[in-house]
Every structure is written in structure tokens, then in C-alpha cells.
One Martini backbone bead per residue (centre of mass of N, CA, C, O) as a GRO file, in nm:
protein
  363
    1MET     BB    1  -2.525  -3.136  -0.231
    2SER     BB    2  -2.445  -3.025  -0.518
    3ARG     BB    3  -2.206  -2.876  -0.701
    4ILE     BB    4  -2.387  -2.665  -0.833
    5GLU     BB    5  -2.532  -2.563  -0.577
    6HIS     BB    6  -2.272  -2.476  -0.434
    7SER     BB    7  -2.180  -2.264  -0.645
    8LEU     BB    8  -2.434  -2.090  -0.636
    9GLY     BB    9  -2.423  -2.025  -0.331
   10LEU     BB   10  -2.141  -1.892  -0.340
   11ARG     BB   11  -2.212  -1.668  -0.542
   12HIS     BB   12  -2.436  -1.537  -0.372
   13PHE     BB   13  -2.262  -1.472  -0.130
   14LEU     BB   14  -2.058  -1.285  -0.276
   15VAL     BB   15  -2.262  -1.074  -0.376
   16VAL     BB   16  -2.364  -0.993  -0.101
   17LEU     BB   17  -2.092  -0.915   0.022
   18ILE     BB   18  -2.023  -0.688  -0.180
   19PHE     BB   19  -2.268  -0.517  -0.135
   20GLY     BB   20  -2.225  -0.477   0.173
   21VAL     BB   21  -1.956  -0.338   0.160
   22MET     BB   22  -2.032  -0.103  -0.030
   23PHE     BB   23  -2.253   0.012   0.155
   24CYS     BB   24  -2.074   0.074   0.399
   25VAL     BB   25  -1.874   0.259   0.257
   26ASP     BB   26  -2.087   0.465   0.144
   27SER     BB   27  -2.209   0.541   0.414
   28GLY     BB   28  -1.956   0.638   0.554
   29TYR     BB   29  -1.875   0.852   0.351
   30ALA     BB   30  -2.135   1.029   0.373
   31GLU     BB   31  -2.089   1.105   0.673
   32MET     BB   32  -1.806   1.267   0.593
   33GLN     BB   33  -1.917   1.483   0.448
   34PRO     BB   34  -1.919   1.791   0.381
   35LYS     BB   35  -2.050   2.109   0.437
   36PRO     BB   36  -2.212   2.358   0.302
   37VAL     BB   37  -2.220   2.726   0.282
   38PHE     BB   38  -2.382   2.676   0.009
   39ARG     BB   39  -2.731   2.638  -0.121
   40GLN     BB   40  -2.885   2.580  -0.461
   41ASP     BB   41  -3.162   2.548  -0.647
   42LEU     BB   42  -3.164   2.509  -1.016
   43ARG     BB   43  -3.434   2.401  -1.131
   44PRO     BB   44  -3.611   2.671  -1.144
   45PHE     BB   45  -3.384   2.772  -1.380
   46GLY     BB   46  -3.363   2.493  -1.583
   47PHE     BB   47  -3.224   2.260  -1.449
   48LEU     BB   48  -3.141   1.931  -1.546
   49THR     BB   49  -3.222   1.570  -1.439
   50ASN     BB   50  -3.424   1.517  -1.681
   51SER     BB   51  -3.502   1.410  -2.020
   52HIS     BB   52  -3.773   1.273  -2.104
   53GLY     BB   53  -3.649   1.107  -2.370
   54GLN     BB   54  -3.442   1.308  -2.452
   55ILE     BB   55  -3.173   1.465  -2.623
   56ILE     BB   56  -2.944   1.606  -2.398
   57GLY     BB   57  -2.754   1.902  -2.347
   58SER     BB   58  -2.511   1.986  -2.088
   59PHE     BB   59  -2.332   2.326  -2.027
   60SER     BB   60  -2.278   2.405  -1.737
   61ASP     BB   61  -2.133   2.670  -1.559
   62ILE     BB   62  -1.867   2.766  -1.332
   63ASN     BB   63  -1.791   3.088  -1.163
   64PHE     BB   64  -1.559   3.301  -1.018
   65LEU     BB   65  -1.549   3.657  -0.969
   66SER     BB   66  -1.499   3.601  -0.663
   67ASP     BB   67  -1.486   3.486  -0.345
   68ASP     BB   68  -1.827   3.557  -0.333
   69LEU     BB   69  -1.882   3.510  -0.649
   70VAL     BB   70  -2.125   3.321  -0.838
   71LEU     BB   71  -2.140   3.190  -1.174
   72VAL     BB   72  -2.416   3.057  -1.338
   73THR     BB   73  -2.478   2.843  -1.623
   74VAL     BB   74  -2.778   2.763  -1.791
   75ASN     BB   75  -2.692   2.510  -2.045
   76THR     BB   76  -2.917   2.389  -2.296
   77ARG     BB   77  -3.007   2.114  -2.526
   78THR     BB   78  -3.161   1.970  -2.823
   79TYR     BB   79  -3.159   1.682  -3.007
   80GLY     BB   80  -3.211   1.660  -3.372
   81ASN     BB   81  -3.373   1.704  -3.639
   82GLY     BB   82  -3.243   2.004  -3.782
   83VAL     BB   83  -3.019   2.045  -3.568
   84PRO     BB   84  -2.751   2.204  -3.504
   85LEU     BB   85  -2.455   2.139  -3.376
   86LEU     BB   86  -2.398   2.452  -3.380
   87THR     BB   87  -2.509   2.648  -3.104
   88ASP     BB   88  -2.703   2.921  -2.900
   89GLN     BB   89  -2.972   2.748  -2.884
   90PRO     BB   90  -3.114   2.828  -2.646
   91VAL     BB   91  -3.124   3.043  -2.415
   92SER     BB   92  -2.944   3.141  -2.135
   93LYS     BB   93  -2.863   3.138  -1.787
   94LEU     BB   94  -2.752   3.402  -1.564
   95LEU     BB   95  -2.622   3.348  -1.227
   96LEU     BB   96  -2.572   3.562  -0.944
   97PHE     BB   97  -2.400   3.484  -0.636
   98ASP     BB   98  -2.407   3.543  -0.287
   99VAL     BB   99  -2.265   3.370  -0.045
  100PRO     BB  100  -2.273   3.514   0.236
  101HIS     BB  101  -2.592   3.620   0.169
  102ARG     BB  102  -2.766   3.410   0.011
  103THR     BB  103  -2.793   3.538  -0.292
  104LEU     BB  104  -2.956   3.677  -0.578
  105LEU     BB  105  -2.845   3.936  -0.762
  106LYS     BB  106  -2.844   3.826  -1.071
  107LYS     BB  107  -3.008   3.810  -1.401
  108MET     BB  108  -2.991   3.650  -1.730
  109GLU     BB  109  -3.025   3.642  -2.091
  110MET     BB  110  -2.843   3.446  -2.348
  111PRO     BB  111  -2.656   3.354  -2.591
  112ILE     BB  112  -2.489   3.024  -2.586
  113GLU     BB  113  -2.276   2.801  -2.638
  114LYS     BB  114  -2.305   2.443  -2.687
  115SER     BB  115  -2.046   2.430  -2.467
  116ALA     BB  116  -1.806   2.373  -2.274
  117GLY     BB  117  -1.668   2.675  -2.162
  118SER     BB  118  -1.845   2.947  -2.264
  119VAL     BB  119  -1.779   3.045  -1.966
  120ARG     BB  120  -1.526   3.280  -1.838
  121ALA     BB  121  -1.325   3.385  -1.616
  122THR     BB  122  -1.093   3.642  -1.548
  123ARG     BB  123  -1.071   3.969  -1.434
  124GLY     BB  124  -1.207   4.180  -1.200
  125GLY     BB  125  -1.503   4.031  -1.250
  126ALA     BB  126  -1.475   3.921  -1.522
  127PHE     BB  127  -1.602   3.793  -1.845
  128VAL     BB  128  -1.664   3.541  -2.093
  129VAL     BB  129  -1.854   3.494  -2.400
  130LEU     BB  130  -1.979   3.234  -2.618
  131ASN     BB  131  -2.102   3.274  -2.952
  132GLU     BB  132  -2.200   3.306  -3.283
  133SER     BB  133  -2.086   3.611  -3.281
  134GLY     BB  134  -1.876   3.546  -3.039
  135LEU     BB  135  -1.676   3.732  -2.821
  136HIS     BB  136  -1.756   3.840  -2.485
  137LEU     BB  137  -1.736   4.120  -2.267
  138CYS     BB  138  -1.798   4.109  -1.910
  139SER     BB  139  -1.952   4.198  -1.618
  140ARG     BB  140  -2.069   4.173  -1.288
  141ASP     BB  141  -2.340   4.319  -1.407
  142LEU     BB  142  -2.414   4.172  -1.679
  143GLU     BB  143  -2.247   4.348  -1.894
  144CYS     BB  144  -2.214   4.352  -2.250
  145SER     BB  145  -1.985   4.464  -2.518
  146MET     BB  146  -1.732   4.357  -2.611
  147GLN     BB  147  -1.627   4.215  -2.942
  148ILE     BB  148  -1.545   3.916  -3.133
  149SER     BB  149  -1.479   3.724  -3.411
  150THR     BB  150  -1.545   3.376  -3.335
  151ARG     BB  151  -1.454   3.060  -3.233
  152GLY     BB  152  -1.413   2.781  -3.083
  153PRO     BB  153  -1.270   2.722  -2.818
  154LEU     BB  154  -1.227   2.804  -2.462
  155PHE     BB  155  -0.945   2.961  -2.297
  156VAL     BB  156  -0.801   3.026  -1.963
  157SER     BB  157  -0.604   3.151  -1.753
  158PRO     BB  158  -0.559   3.141  -1.415
  159GLU     BB  159  -0.551   3.475  -1.388
  160GLY     BB  160  -0.706   3.588  -1.662
  161LEU     BB  161  -0.506   3.730  -1.889
  162ARG     BB  162  -0.554   3.494  -2.097
  163ILE     BB  163  -0.669   3.394  -2.432
  164VAL     BB  164  -0.804   3.108  -2.605
  165VAL     BB  165  -0.942   3.103  -2.947
  166GLY     BB  166  -1.043   2.849  -3.145
  167GLY     BB  167  -1.076   2.573  -3.422
  168ASN     BB  168  -1.342   2.556  -3.512
  169GLY     BB  169  -1.384   2.501  -3.837
  170GLN     BB  170  -1.077   2.540  -3.911
  171THR     BB  171  -0.975   2.757  -3.727
  172GLU     BB  172  -0.793   2.977  -3.582
  173GLN     BB  173  -0.592   3.064  -3.318
  174LYS     BB  174  -0.622   3.299  -3.041
  175LEU     BB  175  -0.431   3.540  -2.867
  176LEU     BB  176  -0.554   3.715  -2.577
  177ASP     BB  177  -0.648   3.989  -2.410
  178SER     BB  178  -0.884   4.011  -2.154
  179ALA     BB  179  -0.937   4.331  -2.132
  180SER     BB  180  -0.935   4.395  -2.473
  181LEU     BB  181  -0.906   4.163  -2.700
  182ALA     BB  182  -0.630   4.167  -2.799
  183GLU     BB  183  -0.404   4.056  -3.029
  184LEU     BB  184  -0.103   3.840  -2.961
  185GLY     BB  185  -0.183   3.589  -3.145
  186HIS     BB  186  -0.150   3.324  -3.407
  187PHE     BB  187  -0.280   2.996  -3.519
  188PRO     BB  188  -0.301   2.742  -3.693
  189TRP     BB  189  -0.479   2.480  -3.752
  190MET     BB  190  -0.339   2.238  -3.550
  191LYS     BB  191  -0.050   2.438  -3.579
  192PRO     BB  192  -0.104   2.431  -3.308
  193ASN     BB  193  -0.209   2.366  -3.007
  194VAL     BB  194  -0.344   2.595  -2.755
  195VAL     BB  195  -0.239   2.705  -2.418
  196PRO     BB  196  -0.284   2.929  -2.165
  197GLY     BB  197  -0.079   3.154  -1.997
  198ASP     BB  198   0.044   3.427  -1.813
  199GLY     BB  199   0.374   3.367  -1.938
  200ALA     BB  200   0.259   3.140  -2.143
  201VAL     BB  201   0.268   2.868  -2.374
  202ALA     BB  202   0.105   2.578  -2.501
  203LEU     BB  203   0.226   2.334  -2.744
  204ARG     BB  204   0.067   2.099  -2.979
  205SER     BB  205   0.253   1.860  -3.184
  206ASP     BB  206   0.279   1.554  -3.256
  207ASP     BB  207   0.281   1.479  -2.934
  208ALA     BB  208   0.407   1.750  -2.847
  209LEU     BB  209   0.525   1.940  -2.572
  210ILE     BB  210   0.533   2.307  -2.557
  211VAL     BB  211   0.709   2.573  -2.397
  212ARG     BB  212   0.640   2.930  -2.433
  213ILE     BB  213   0.870   3.189  -2.361
  214PRO     BB  214   0.941   3.494  -2.366
  215GLY     BB  215   1.284   3.509  -2.465
  216LYS     BB  216   1.288   3.192  -2.498
  217PRO     BB  217   1.338   2.879  -2.543
  218ASP     BB  218   1.199   2.613  -2.624
  219GLN     BB  219   1.020   2.365  -2.414
  220ALA     BB  220   1.025   2.038  -2.357
  221VAL     BB  221   0.778   1.811  -2.250
  222PRO     BB  222   0.795   1.463  -2.127
  223PHE     BB  223   0.473   1.481  -2.171
  224GLY     BB  224   0.148   1.367  -2.280
  225GLY     BB  225  -0.166   1.376  -2.405
  226GLY     BB  226  -0.403   1.344  -2.619
  227GLY     BB  227  -0.629   1.448  -2.853
  228ILE     BB  228  -0.794   1.698  -2.993
  229TRP     BB  229  -0.751   1.847  -2.725
  230PRO     BB  230  -0.567   1.967  -2.499
  231ASP     BB  231  -0.499   1.879  -2.148
  232ALA     BB  232  -0.329   2.090  -2.080
  233ARG     BB  233  -0.233   2.291  -1.779
  234PHE     BB  234  -0.193   2.568  -1.618
  235LEU     BB  235  -0.149   2.651  -1.267
  236ASN     BB  236   0.091   2.853  -1.313
  237ARG     BB  237   0.388   3.020  -1.398
  238THR     BB  238   0.560   2.726  -1.314
  239THR     BB  239   0.313   2.526  -1.382
  240ILE     BB  240   0.224   2.192  -1.516
  241ALA     BB  241  -0.045   1.980  -1.660
  242ASP     BB  242  -0.053   1.628  -1.751
  243PHE     BB  243  -0.096   1.337  -1.919
  244GLU     BB  244   0.101   1.045  -1.903
  245SER     BB  245  -0.151   0.862  -1.874
  246ASP     BB  246  -0.436   0.672  -1.798
  247LYS     BB  247  -0.305   0.673  -1.472
  248SER     BB  248  -0.162   0.968  -1.504
  249LEU     BB  249  -0.087   1.282  -1.348
  250ALA     BB  250   0.127   1.544  -1.428
  251VAL     BB  251   0.334   1.756  -1.221
  252ALA     BB  252   0.521   2.042  -1.344
  253LYS     BB  253   0.766   2.213  -1.452
  254LEU     BB  254   0.854   2.394  -1.736
  255ASP     BB  255   1.114   2.188  -1.770
  256GLY     BB  256   0.966   1.888  -1.678
  257SER     BB  257   0.988   1.862  -1.384
  258ILE     BB  258   0.859   1.643  -1.155
  259LEU     BB  259   0.668   1.672  -0.861
  260PHE     BB  260   0.401   1.497  -0.924
  261ARG     BB  261   0.139   1.239  -0.900
  262VAL     BB  262  -0.193   1.148  -1.023
  263PRO     BB  263  -0.427   0.937  -0.989
  264VAL     BB  264  -0.629   0.766  -1.242
  265THR     BB  265  -0.970   0.651  -1.316
  266ALA     BB  266  -1.134   0.830  -1.574
  267ARG     BB  267  -0.990   0.906  -1.850
  268TRP     BB  268  -1.245   0.812  -2.066
  269ASN     BB  269  -1.442   1.019  -1.936
  270VAL     BB  270  -1.387   1.223  -1.664
  271THR     BB  271  -1.103   1.459  -1.686
  272GLU     BB  272  -1.021   1.750  -1.484
  273ILE     BB  273  -0.900   2.099  -1.462
  274ALA     BB  274  -0.897   2.328  -1.193
  275THR     BB  275  -0.825   2.668  -1.125
  276SER     BB  276  -0.634   2.922  -0.956
  277ALA     BB  277  -0.530   3.252  -0.921
  278SER     BB  278  -0.320   3.198  -0.686
  279GLY     BB  279  -0.137   2.925  -0.760
  280SER     BB  280  -0.177   2.694  -0.505
  281ARG     BB  281  -0.434   2.550  -0.649
  282PHE     BB  282  -0.620   2.253  -0.743
  283CYS     BB  283  -0.857   2.068  -0.941
  284PHE     BB  284  -0.961   1.717  -0.956
  285HIS     BB  285  -1.186   1.584  -1.200
  286GLU     BB  286  -1.420   1.304  -1.175
  287ALA     BB  287  -1.604   1.069  -1.394
  288GLY     BB  288  -1.783   0.743  -1.356
  289TYR     BB  289  -1.711   0.403  -1.273
  290THR     BB  290  -1.723   0.173  -1.076
  291THR     BB  291  -1.609  -0.137  -1.043
  292LEU     BB  292  -1.876  -0.281  -0.989
  293ASN     BB  293  -2.030  -0.157  -1.230
  294SER     BB  294  -1.831  -0.261  -1.450
  295VAL     BB  295  -1.873  -0.562  -1.390
  296LEU     BB  296  -2.188  -0.581  -1.422
  297ASN     BB  297  -2.142  -0.404  -1.718
  298PHE     BB  298  -1.935  -0.533  -1.923
  299TYR     BB  299  -2.143  -0.561  -2.193
  300ASP     BB  300  -2.230  -0.225  -2.147
  301ILE     BB  301  -2.029   0.004  -2.245
  302ASP     BB  302  -2.243   0.149  -2.480
  303ASP     BB  303  -2.530   0.226  -2.311
  304GLY     BB  304  -2.535   0.518  -2.161
  305ARG     BB  305  -2.491   0.502  -1.876
  306PRO     BB  306  -2.463   0.649  -1.589
  307PHE     BB  307  -2.279   0.777  -1.375
  308ASN     BB  308  -2.172   0.665  -1.017
  309PHE     BB  309  -1.916   0.871  -1.005
  310GLU     BB  310  -1.772   1.158  -0.817
  311THR     BB  311  -1.491   1.392  -0.809
  312ALA     BB  312  -1.317   1.634  -0.577
  313ASP     BB  313  -0.973   1.750  -0.574
  314VAL     BB  314  -0.791   1.945  -0.360
  315MET     BB  315  -0.458   2.077  -0.434
  316SER     BB  316  -0.134   2.112  -0.383
  317ILE     BB  317   0.122   2.238  -0.586
  318GLU     BB  318   0.371   2.206  -0.405
  319THR     BB  319   0.294   1.894  -0.263
  320GLY     BB  320   0.016   1.723  -0.348
  321LYS     BB  321  -0.184   1.766  -0.138
  322SER     BB  322  -0.478   1.697   0.009
  323LEU     BB  323  -0.739   1.943   0.113
  324PHE     BB  324  -1.004   1.827  -0.057
  325GLN     BB  325  -1.300   1.608  -0.058
  326LEU     BB  326  -1.520   1.466  -0.302
  327ARG     BB  327  -1.789   1.215  -0.302
  328TRP     BB  328  -2.032   1.104  -0.554
  329ASP     BB  329  -2.353   1.054  -0.682
  330PRO     BB  330  -2.486   1.209  -0.973
  331ARG     BB  331  -2.747   1.092  -0.960
  332PRO     BB  332  -2.930   1.279  -1.135
  333TYR     BB  333  -2.847   1.344  -1.487
  334VAL     BB  334  -2.748   1.564  -1.765
  335GLY     BB  335  -2.513   1.471  -1.945
  336TYR     BB  336  -2.249   1.637  -1.823
  337PRO     BB  337  -2.067   1.713  -1.576
  338SER     BB  338  -1.973   1.983  -1.408
  339THR     BB  339  -1.723   2.195  -1.355
  340PRO     BB  340  -1.551   2.290  -1.114
  341ALA     BB  341  -1.478   2.569  -0.885
  342LEU     BB  342  -1.239   2.816  -0.794
  343SER     BB  343  -1.143   3.042  -0.615
  344PRO     BB  344  -0.902   3.275  -0.624
  345ASP     BB  345  -0.780   3.178  -0.331
  346GLY     BB  346  -0.870   2.854  -0.294
  347HIS     BB  347  -1.111   2.854  -0.039
  348LYS     BB  348  -1.318   2.756  -0.269
  349ILE     BB  349  -1.589   2.540  -0.379
  350ALA     BB  350  -1.780   2.463  -0.679
  351VAL     BB  351  -2.081   2.266  -0.724
  352ILE     BB  352  -2.284   2.027  -0.904
  353ARG     BB  353  -2.554   1.849  -0.731
  354ASN     BB  354  -2.848   1.734  -0.811
  355GLY     BB  355  -2.926   2.050  -0.895
  356PHE     BB  356  -2.703   2.176  -0.697
  357LEU     BB  357  -2.552   2.440  -0.561
  358GLU     BB  358  -2.223   2.411  -0.411
  359VAL     BB  359  -2.037   2.554  -0.129
  360PHE     BB  360  -1.698   2.515  -0.015
  361ALA     BB  361  -1.467   2.503   0.227
  362VAL     BB  362  -1.107   2.561   0.214
  363GLU     BB  363  -0.819   2.536   0.421
   0.00000   0.00000   0.00000
């Protein structure tokens, strides 16, 4: 056997070995996956898992309105010539599911802004909806009444008491009370960017992250990632999380003292934080490419290929301990994966996988 033939044979053997190991690991992991307590096919309601050659944006949101009620927004759009970048058309579907009784309680259609996070739960079963006419306050009966004129994006504090909205189109950001939509404060465009907490706000300006608590001096937090919109999120009234680097998420007290760090895999793909009103748990959500997929497609970084791994990790805010983990291949999907949602008590998590809404119990 020639040296070239030996090299090719060794390479073939290594490729087969790697694929075999990956298959065994993935198969074993699939067998260990927890079973959902509720599962609903969303495709009959217009949720897309195939673009059929079109350029589709998917901005479907998940929200718990109570520990047993899950609101899903099926929100998609098509991109093309003559279609505005910011729009709330076509209309979206709002679907309210009762988890214990496994039923669809209510559904309705309305215009919703085509961006992620345009529907957010607040408090007492209420939620807010953002569209081109402004921000609407809605009840669990899916009836919307009060509204104010504003642009997005939309952020809501963990307990749902405070809202920050605005910034798109060089508009100012407004801090609002979630029950009345009364304005509590306003901030010039990008000076700074604002994230709401239930007893404080986080301000980012020139790569500095500041925590502002009424009646106290501003507190600088010695970490924080960049980006057009701040990645920082309050986890409860005393704890904040932000990216310390592209490899680490820091969870800290409001004075900046770090409690623990969470390893980050997909910083520049999808890395998100979902909070719970209880303030005891949060979910760290990632989606991207496995190491093997990245190696095999090294020269196709910008080819738009779909992510082949997605994870949701529910963690204790007090200890950093992982309480619940899901890992799956999100394909097929359209647009970006939807952000998981935690129930107010933190003991349920809802995700959308392969066109199905799934709710899992978290001990």
C-alpha cells in the first residue's frame, strides 16, 4: 500500500469513527430526554417549518399568563421587493392553551410587529402587544383596550411590573408601568439603552453597564457585552446577568459581585435569557452549530445553513445549579428559533420544537 493510500484510508477511518461516536452520543442523549406534560402541533395554525423557497421571517413568541395558561403567538412574514422592513402584516394568531386540561381556550387574530418579543406577559394574567399603532394592553380573555403610541423593541421586567419600549427609528425609550401604561421615565435614543427591572433599571452607554435604583447612587457593573441592544437582563430584584465575554455569561448581584458564570457556546448565533416572575430560576437558551458541523462546513460560514443544535437550561439563580436541560436538533425550522418561556413559579418551561409547542415540568 502506498503512503497516499494509507493516508486516505486513515482519514476515512477517522471520519467514520467521528460520525459513529457522534451518532451514539446523540442517540443516547435522545433516550434521556424528558417527556412533555403537554404537546400541541402548531402547524395547523400556520406555524411554518418549511419556507418553500421564500425568504420567511418567523417571530413566534411564547408566554405564560399563569402557571397553567400558555399564550403562543404565530407571527411570520415574507420578505421581498416592495415589502417594508418594519410591518405588522400579515395578521398573527394568538393561541391560549390550558396545559392541565390540554385544551385551546381562546384564539384571535390581530396585527403584531414582525420582530421577536412583540408579545410579552406582564402581571395578573395580562400581556402587552406591539404593532404599528403602538403598544396595547390585553387581558387573558384576549381583549385589548388601552394603548399608547410608540415603536419597539419591547422589554418587560421579570415580575412584569415595568416595561421599556422604544428605540427603533431613533425614537426615545420610555419606562412604563405595566398596569396603566403610565410613563415613569424617558431616555434619549441610545443615550443610554435601557433594560427594566422591577425595582431598578440597567443603563448601557459607551460599553458601560450601570444599575440605577431609586434613591441610591448609580452602581457600575464591571462586565457587559456589546451589541445594538443591551444583552443584560434582571433575573430578580437583586440579581442581573450579562455576557462577560463571548465564552461566559456572568450572573451577579446589583453591586457587581459575581455569583457564578455560565459557559457560552453560541454567543454570535442565538444566546438568550428567559426569566421567571418567582425570581428563583432563569432559562439560558442557545442555538447554533455543533463542533462537527462547524468543522465540516468551515468554508461555508455565511451560507445560511440551519442551526443543528438548540438547548434550554433552567438554572437556580441562588446556586447556579442546572435544574432541567433540553438539547435537540431544531431542524426543520424557519427564521430563528423561538425563545422558551418559564411559568411564573418557575416549575414549567414551554418550548417550540419542530413545529410543536411542548411544556415540561421542572422540579
